[in-house]
Each structure stands twice: as C-alpha cells, then as structure tokens.
C-alpha positions in Angstrom: -67.8 57.8 62.5 -68.4 54.2 62.6 -69.8 54.3 59.0 -66.6 55.8 57.9 -64.7 53.2 59.5 -66.7 50.7 58.1 -66.3 52.0 54.6 -62.5 52.2 55.1 -62.5 48.5 56.1 -64.5 47.4 53.3 -62.5 49.2 50.8 -59.3 47.7 52.1 -61.1 44.6 52.0 -61.7 45.0 48.1 -58.4 46.1 47.3 -57.1 43.0 48.9 -59.4 41.1 47.0 -58.5 42.6 43.6 -54.7 42.3 44.2 -55.0 38.7 45.0 -57.3 38.2 42.0 -54.8 40.0 39.6 -51.9 37.8 41.5 -53.7 34.4 40.6 -54.7 35.6 37.4 -51.2 36.2 36.3 -50.0 33.1 37.8 -52.8 31.1 36.0 -51.7 33.0 32.7 -47.8 32.1 33.4 -48.7 28.4 34.1 -50.9 28.0 30.9 -48.9 29.9 28.4 -46.2 28.4 26.6 -42.6 29.7 27.0 -40.0 30.5 24.5 -36.6 31.9 24.1 -36.3 34.7 21.5 -33.1 34.4 19.4 -31.9 36.4 16.3 -30.3 34.9 13.1 -26.6 35.4 12.4 -24.8 35.7 9.1 -21.9 33.6 8.6 -20.3 30.2 7.1 -21.8 27.1 8.4 -19.0 24.7 10.2 -19.5 21.5 11.5 -17.5 18.6 12.7 -17.7 15.3 11.2 -16.4 11.9 12.9 -14.9 9.4 10.7 -12.7 6.5 11.1 -9.4 6.7 9.8 -7.1 3.5 9.0 -3.6 3.4 7.9 -2.8 2.6 4.3 -0.1 1.9 1.7 -0.5 0.6 -1.8 0.0 -3.1 -2.3 3.7 -2.7 -1.1 6.3 -5.2 -1.8 6.4 -8.6 -0.5 9.5 -10.5 0.3 10.1 -14.5 0.7 13.1 -15.9 2.3 14.0 -18.2 -0.6 16.8 -20.1 1.4 14.2 -21.4 3.7 12.6 -23.8 1.0 15.4 -26.0 1.6 16.3 -25.2 5.0 13.5 -24.5 7.2 13.7 -22.3 10.1 12.1 -21.5 13.6 11.8 -17.8 14.6 14.3 -17.2 17.5 13.6 -13.3 18.2 11.5 -10.8 16.4 13.5 -7.3 16.2 10.6 -5.3 14.4 6.9 -4.9 14.0 4.3 -3.4 11.4 4.9 0.3 11.4 8.7 0.4 11.9 10.6 2.4 9.3 13.2 -0.2 8.1 16.5 0.9 6.7 19.0 -1.5 4.6 20.5 -4.0 6.7 18.2 -3.7 10.1 17.7 -7.0 11.5 13.9 -8.1 11.1 14.1 -11.3 13.0 16.9 -14.1 14.0 16.1 -17.8 13.4 17.8 -21.0 13.4 17.6 -24.0 11.2 17.1 -27.4 13.4 17.3 -29.5 10.1 20.8 -28.0 9.3 23.2 -30.7 11.0 21.0 -33.6 9.6 20.9 -31.8 6.1 24.8 -31.4 6.3 25.5 -34.9 7.5 23.6 -36.7 4.5 25.9 -34.7 2.1 29.1 -35.3 4.1 28.3 -39.4 3.8 28.3 -39.0 0.1 31.4 -36.8 0.0 33.4 -39.0 2.1 32.3 -41.8 0.3 33.5 -40.1 -3.2 36.7 -39.0 -1.7 37.4 -42.7 -0.7 36.4 -43.7 -4.1 38.8 -41.4 -5.7 41.5 -42.2 -3.4 41.3 -46.0 -4.0 41.3 -45.7 -7.9 44.3 -43.1 -7.9 46.4 -45.3 -5.2 45.5 -48.4 -7.9 47.0 -46.6 -10.9 49.7 -44.3 -9.6 51.7 -45.3 -12.5 49.5 -43.9 -15.0 49.2 -40.4 -16.1 46.5 -38.5 -14.3 45.4 -36.0 -17.0 45.8 -35.6 -20.8 44.5 -33.2 -23.6 42.5 -35.5 -25.1 40.5 -36.2 -21.7 40.1 -32.3 -21.4 38.8 -31.8 -24.6 36.3 -34.8 -23.9 35.1 -33.1 -20.8 34.8 -29.8 -22.7 32.6 -31.3 -25.1 30.4 -32.7 -22.1 30.6 -29.2 -20.3 29.5 -27.1 -23.5 26.6 -29.6 -24.3 25.1 -29.5 -21.0 25.3 -25.6 -21.1 23.8 -25.5 -24.6 20.9 -27.5 -24.0 20.2 -25.5 -20.7 20.5 -22.1 -22.7 18.3 -23.7 -25.4 15.5 -24.3 -22.9 15.4 -21.2 -21.6 15.4 -19.4 -24.7 12.4 -21.7 -25.8 10.9 -20.4 -22.5 11.5 -16.7 -23.2 9.9 -17.1 -26.5 6.9 -18.6 -25.1 6.5 -15.9 -22.6 7.0 -13.1 -25.2 4.7 -15.0 -27.6 7.2 -15.1 -30.5 8.1 -18.2 -32.7 11.8 -18.8 -32.9 13.6 -19.4 -36.3 14.2 -22.9 -37.0 17.8 -22.2 -37.8 19.5 -21.2 -34.7 22.5 -19.6 -36.7 19.6 -16.6 -36.8 19.4 -16.4 -33.2 22.4 -14.2 -32.5 25.6 -13.2 -33.8 29.6 -14.1 -33.4 31.6 -11.5 -31.3 33.7 -9.6 -33.8 36.4 -8.7 -31.1 37.3 -9.4 -27.3 35.0 -7.4 -25.3 32.5 -6.9 -28.0 28.8 -6.2 -27.1 26.8 -9.4 -26.6 24.2 -8.2 -28.6 23.5 -9.5 -32.0 24.4 -7.5 -34.9 21.6 -5.6 -36.9 21.8 -7.9 -39.8 21.7 -11.2 -37.9 18.9 -10.1 -35.9 16.0 -12.6 -36.5 13.0 -11.3 -38.4 9.5 -12.2 -36.8 8.0 -15.3 -38.6 4.4 -15.4 -39.7 3.4 -17.0 -36.4 5.2 -14.3 -34.5 2.7 -12.3 -32.5 5.2 -9.5 -31.6 8.4 -8.2 -33.5 11.6 -9.9 -33.0 14.0 -8.5 -30.6 16.1 -5.6 -31.8 19.6 -6.1 -32.5 20.9 -3.6 -29.9 19.2 -2.7 -26.9 19.3 1.0 -25.9 21.5 1.1 -22.9 20.3 3.3 -20.0 22.7 6.2 -19.2 25.3 5.6 -16.5 25.0 7.1 -12.9 25.8 10.9 -13.5 25.5 10.7 -17.3 23.0 12.9 -19.1 20.6 11.1 -21.2 21.0 11.8 -24.8 17.7 12.9 -25.3 14.9 14.4 -22.6 12.7 11.9 -20.6 9.2 11.6 -21.7 6.9 13.4 -19.4 4.2 10.9 -19.9 4.0 7.6 -17.9 4.7 4.8 -20.1 2.0 2.3 -20.8 2.7 -0.7 -18.1 1.8 -3.2 -21.0 4.1 -1.7 -23.4 7.1 -1.9 -20.8 6.1 -5.4 -20.0 6.4 -6.5 -23.5 9.7 -4.5 -24.1 11.1 -6.5 -21.0 10.0 -9.7 -22.5 11.7 -9.1 -25.9 14.6 -7.9 -24.2 15.0 -11.0 -21.9 14.3 -13.2 -25.2 16.8 -11.4 -27.3 19.5 -12.0 -24.6 18.2 -15.7 -24.1 18.6 -16.2 -27.9 22.2 -14.9 -27.9 23.4 -17.0 -25.2 21.8 -20.1 -26.5 23.6 -19.1 -29.9 26.8 -18.7 -27.9 26.5 -22.0 -26.3 25.8 -23.7 -29.7 29.1 -22.2 -31.1 30.9 -23.4 -28.0 29.6 -26.7 -28.2 30.4 -27.0 -32.0 34.0 -25.9 -31.2 34.4 -28.3 -28.6 32.9 -31.2 -30.6 35.1 -30.6 -33.6 38.3 -30.3 -31.5 37.2 -33.9 -30.3 36.6 -35.2 -33.8 39.9 -33.9 -35.2 41.7 -35.8 -32.2 39.8 -39.2 -33.1 40.4 -38.6 -37.0 44.2 -37.9 -36.3 44.2 -34.3 -37.8 44.7 -32.5 -34.3 48.0 -31.6 -33.0 46.8 -33.4 -29.7 47.6 -37.1 -29.7 44.9 -39.4 -28.8 45.2 -41.1 -25.5 45.3 -44.8 -25.0 41.9 -46.4 -24.0 42.9 -47.7 -21.1 44.6 -44.0 -19.8 41.4 -42.4 -21.2 38.9 -44.4 -19.2 40.9 -44.1 -16.2 41.4 -40.3 -16.5 37.6 -39.9 -17.4 36.8 -42.0 -14.2 38.8 -39.7 -11.9 37.9 -36.7 -13.4 34.1 -38.0 -12.8 35.0 -38.4 -9.1 36.5 -34.9 -8.7 33.6 -33.6 -10.3 31.2 -35.4 -7.9 33.2 -34.4 -5.1 33.2 -30.7 -6.2 29.7 -30.5 -6.5 29.0 -32.1 -3.1 31.7 -29.6 -1.6 29.8 -26.9 -3.1 26.6 -28.3 -1.7 28.0 -28.3 1.7 29.3 -24.7 1.2 25.9 -23.7 0.3 24.2 -25.2 3.0 26.4 -23.5 5.4 26.0 -20.1 3.5 22.0 -20.4 3.7 22.4 -21.3 7.5 24.4 -18.2 8.1 22.3 -16.2 6.0 19.2 -17.4 7.9 20.5 -16.6 11.3 19.8 -12.8 10.8 17.0 -11.8 8.2 17.8 -8.4 7.1 15.9 -5.9 5.3 17.1 -5.5 1.8 16.2 -2.0 1.2 14.4 1.0 3.0 10.6 1.2 3.6 8.0 0.8 6.0 7.2 -2.5 7.4 3.5 -2.8 6.3 3.0 -6.6 7.1 4.8 -9.1 9.2 3.1 -11.6 11.4 5.9 -14.0 12.3 6.4 -14.7 16.2 8.9 -16.0 18.3 8.7 -20.0 17.9 6.8 -19.8 14.6 8.3 -22.1 11.8 8.9 -20.9 8.4 9.3 -22.6 5.1 9.6 -20.1 2.5 6.2 -21.2 1.1 4.8 -17.6 1.7 6.1 -14.0 1.9 7.7 -13.5 5.4 7.0 -9.7 5.5 6.0 -6.8 3.3 7.8 -3.4 2.7 6.2 -0.1 1.4 7.2 0.8 -2.0 10.3 2.9 -2.0 9.9 6.4 -1.1 6.0 5.7 -0.3 4.5 7.5 2.8 1.4 6.0 4.5 -2.0 7.6 4.7 -4.9 8.1 6.7 -8.0 6.7 4.7 -11.1 8.0 6.1 -14.4 6.4 4.8 -16.8 9.3 3.8 -19.2 7.4 1.5 -22.4 8.2 3.9 -21.2 11.8 4.8 -24.0 14.3 3.1 -21.6 17.3 3.1 -19.3 17.9 0.2 -15.6 16.8 1.6 -12.8 18.5 -0.6 -9.0 18.6 -0.7 -7.5 21.2 1.7 -10.2 20.8 4.4 -8.7 20.0 8.2 -9.0 17.1 10.2 -7.9 16.1 13.8 -7.3 12.8 15.5 -8.4 12.1 18.6 -6.1 12.7 21.4 -4.2 14.9 19.4 -4.1 18.6 18.6 -2.1 18.1 15.4 -3.9 19.7 12.5 -4.1 17.3 9.5 -5.2 18.2 5.8 -7.0 16.2 3.2 -4.8 15.7 0.4 -7.1 13.9 -2.0 -10.8 12.7 -2.3 -11.0 9.1 -4.0 -13.8 6.9 -5.4 -12.7 3.2 -5.0 -14.1 0.8 -7.6 -16.5 -0.4 -5.5 -18.1 3.2 -5.0 -17.0 4.0 -1.8 -15.6 7.4 -1.3 -12.6 8.1 0.9 -10.9 11.2 2.2 -7.1 10.9 2.0 -4.6 12.2 4.3 -0.7 12.0 3.6 1.3 11.6 6.7 4.9 12.7 6.7 7.8 11.7 9.1 7.2 14.7 11.4 3.4 14.5 11.4 3.6 10.6 12.3 5.9 11.1 15.3 3.7 13.8 16.7 0.6 11.3 16.5 2.4 8.5 18.5 4.2 6.7 15.7 3.1 4.5 12.7 3.1 1.5 14.8 0.5 2.6 17.1 -1.5 4.1 14.4 -1.6 0.7 12.7 -2.7 -1.2 16.0 -6.4 -0.4 15.3 -8.5 2.3 13.2 -8.4 6.0 14.6 -11.2 8.2 15.3 -10.9 11.6 13.4 -12.9 14.8 12.9 -13.1 16.8 9.7 -13.6 20.3 10.3 -16.3 21.2 7.4 -16.8 25.0 6.5 -19.3 25.9 4.0 -18.0 28.0 0.8 -20.4 31.1 1.4 -21.8 33.2 3.9 -25.6 32.5 4.7 -28.3 33.0 7.5 -27.5 30.8 10.6 -30.0 29.7 13.2 -29.8 27.1 15.8 -30.8 23.6 14.7 -33.4 23.6 17.7 -35.1 26.5 16.3 -35.8 24.9 13.0 -39.2 22.9 12.5 -39.9 20.3 10.0 -43.3 20.3 8.1 -42.7 17.1 6.1 -42.1 16.5 2.7 -38.8 18.2 3.2 -40.3 21.3 4.0 -39.2 23.5 7.0 -40.3 26.6 8.7 -39.6 28.7 12.0 -41.9 30.6 14.2 -41.1 34.3 14.2 -42.2 36.1 17.4 -44.7 39.0 17.2 -44.9 41.4 19.7 -48.4 43.4 20.9 -48.3 46.6 23.2 -50.8 46.8 25.8 -52.1 49.6 27.5 -51.1 51.1 30.7 -53.3 48.5 32.7 -52.4 45.6 30.5 -49.1 43.4 29.7 -47.1 43.3 26.7 -48.2 39.8 24.8 -46.2 37.9 22.1 -47.7 35.4 19.6 -45.8 33.3 17.0 -46.3 33.2 13.4 -45.3 30.2 11.0 -42.7 31.4 8.4 -41.6 28.8 5.7 -37.6 28.8 5.3 -35.3 27.1 2.6 -32.6 25.0 4.3 -29.4 24.9 2.5 -27.0 22.9 4.9 -27.4 21.3 8.5 -24.8 20.6 11.4 -25.2 19.3 14.9 -25.7 22.8 16.3 -26.6 24.9 13.3 -28.7 25.3 10.3 -27.9 27.6 7.3 -30.8 29.0 5.6 -31.3 30.6 2.2 -33.7 33.2 3.7 -32.7 36.6 5.3 -34.0 36.8 8.7 -32.0 39.6 10.3 -35.2 41.7 10.8 -37.1 39.3 12.9 -36.9 37.4 16.2 -37.1 33.7 16.3 -38.7 31.3 18.9 -36.4 28.8 20.2 -36.2 26.4 23.1 -40.1 26.0 23.8 -41.5 24.2 26.7 -44.2 22.8 25.0 -45.6 22.4 21.1 -46.3 25.9 19.5 -49.0 26.3 16.5 -49.4 29.3 14.6 -51.0 32.3 16.3 -50.2 30.9 19.6 -49.7 33.1 22.5 -46.3 32.7 24.2 -44.3 34.1 26.8 -40.4 34.7 27.3 -38.4 33.0 29.5 -37.6 35.0 32.5 -34.2 34.4 34.6 
C-alpha cells in the first residue's frame, strides 16, 4: 500500500516537473522569437497628401503714380484701404493734405498782385489812348501761332525719333490741308510722306483705321490670333508720329497765315489800318500784362485744383489692390508709384512651389488650405524661367470669401495640401512593410507557415521576396508585383533575416 502511494506521489511530481519545463520552454521561445504582424496586400490607387506653401500672386499689375504730388508734396492723413481689397472706381484709398500749399500759393499771389498793379498804373496813365487795335491783335496772333508751331515741331521730331523714322525736309509733305470744316485731321493719301532712304520703318499711312464705335459691328471679324506686341507697339508709334506731323503742319500753316496778315498791314495792302507806334507799344505792353496776369491766375487755380484732388486719392478703375505701403504720416512726393492695381478683370491665384515634389502634379488635382475645408482645384502647372515648377490655383470671389478674404491670404504664405491620386490601380502595402536592399532595390518578408503535429505548435518563418516599387506615400507603397496570394510580415519587434522563425503578435 505504501509502495503504491509512493509511486503515485512520484508520478505526480514528474507530471508537475514536465508541465513546468514545458511552460518555461514556451516562455523562453516567446522571449527569443521575433514577433510580427501578418498583413495582406490590397489593390487600389495610391493616394498621398503633399504639403506645399501657397502664395497669392497676380501678374505685374498696373502701378499708379500721383503726378500732382510732384509739385505739391503731400502727407498721408488717413489710410482707407490695404493690399487685398477689391477696389471700385472712385473708392478713396487714402486722404492727405499739402503742407506747402499756402506758401506756394502766396508766392504766386505776390507776382499776381504785382502784375495787376503794373497793369492798373499803365492803364490809368493812358486812359485817353485806345485799349486795343486789329493791328495789335494780328501781332499777338503771330506770337501765339509761332510759339505753337515750334512746340508742335519739337513733338513731331521727338515722335519721329521714337518711331525710328526720318522726317522729310520739306514740311509741306508732313500733312494735308483740311478740305472742309469738320474734315478729318488725317493727311490725304496723296500728301502722306513716303519713307526716305534713312527711314527704318514705313511712313505713316494717310488715314488711320478707326476703331468701331460702341455698339457698332466691326467691318470684318476680329482676328483670333493674339497680335504680336512688337507689331502693335510699332503701329502705335507710327500712328502717334502721323498725328504729330499733321499737327506740326497745321501749326505751320496757321503761323504763315498770321505772319502774312501782319506783313500786309505793314505794307499797307491790308484792309486793317496800321496803328501808330506809341499806341501800338502801349497796347502791346498792356496785353503783355494781361497775359501774365491770366497765366498767374491759371497757376493759382491749378494749384487749388491739385490741393482739392490730393485731399482724397481715389481709384481710377476697378481692380485688386496688390501693392500699397503708405501709412498715416508718410510723406509722398510722386517720385514712385503710390499703389498698384491688378490688371482689369484679373483674378488672384495661389502659386505653390512643387519643384521638389517627386510625384507628377497635374491640372485638375485637388488641394485644401490649412484651416479650411474648401476644396480647391489646380488649374495649371507652370515652369518658370528659373526652372522652378509651380502649381497654379485660381481663386474666384466666392472662394476668396470662403477662405477669409484676399487681404488675409496676402498677409503671409498659406499651408496647402495637394491630394495626389495615382492614375492606375496597383498593389498597395503599408510603407512599414517595405524593406530596402540598397541600390534602389526593395523587398518584403513573406510569411510561411509550418503545421506541427498533435504535440507541437504551428511555426512561422519569413522568406525574402524582391518587389518593384512604383510610388510611395507617407503611409502606403505602390508595387508592380501581385502579392494577393501571400501574407506579409509587418511591424516586427526586431531585425529580421531570410528564413528566420517568427511569431505572430497575440493581443
């Protein structure tokens, strides 16, 4: 009886020892064996989110200089707009005042009052003498038309220089006489000067082609091709030259007529009787005073008009205010543009630098700005002259409002995310499951399973399998290989090697 009890006791002890050995052996295996997560590849189109910086851009725009401020410097009083505002015609951009206005007006007024006094003294001393005569009016007409002619002559010579055209020596070839009242100022075809040997461009045509009036149909359909800017520039120069030549010709005709009228008075062949020298000199002197007074009066009025215009600087047309740096208290003298408006009808764009982006960014891809769920669309991809590549996103008024307004967007570059989607369906695996073998070679570890017997466990090993990478994203990898029939090792807790035994993570 004791023998049986002892045998049973030792048997129980042996079983306990075996169980303990099996437990500790399994624990040891668990500790020493690499653990993995088994995953399966999927099929689909690779998507990625690419972070870029977007800056508001316009074309060069149109700068505006306040010309009146050149002669009457101003100080900015109150700023009413800032970059990013959509400006309407007549909107006040800023108000200002001219601190030098009173002193400038006082200078002119001193001369004005002096001339008024001189005229008064001269007239008061010769009240019995006639105050005007046809002789003096003809004389003054000669002075006026001569001044006008030489001014127009200079303008025509300057226009010819700009157009690279040599003017004919005989001014009679510059223009044509008007055939009747209201006739066109353009020279007739027969009298239009032909280019000389030195002329680099054709002479101006006799009759410019007039643009159709508003609402009028054009005689011929407008060309679809965009005109060459250089051709347009030369045509404009030649049109300006033709007009300047005609004006100089007309001024010469008027000067000759006035001179001939005065000559006939002196020769006694004119119906106008010559005024005596004393009276003539007196009228000429008082006329000179009146002309100077009128000139000073115009200067004071012009100064007053400038002051009024400079008090409120208004926009001449509609456009986005793209540049505007003046602040309250700033001085402005008209030496540089005060502000810049976008070209008429132009809308702003986001310009995103994608030079370093490896994936092909194309027109039509979507993007989202940080802090907004508004979906944007890439409208164009451009390559700049410096080789940089940009994605362009046009922004209409509705989109600008949804994004917080153009002024906010112009304050600093914005963070955007371009949503990239591959064009074709491929095998997709997590990026963490891809291994690099160097020399741009890649592989994955495929999990192979060995079934044990009744008393043994199922075991796993990993086998190295080369793959061809098409594209990568932050989370996924696109492969050319078909891996739908295998399981892949991922997220291992230690470095794996080909043929190594592994265990699956157990929750």
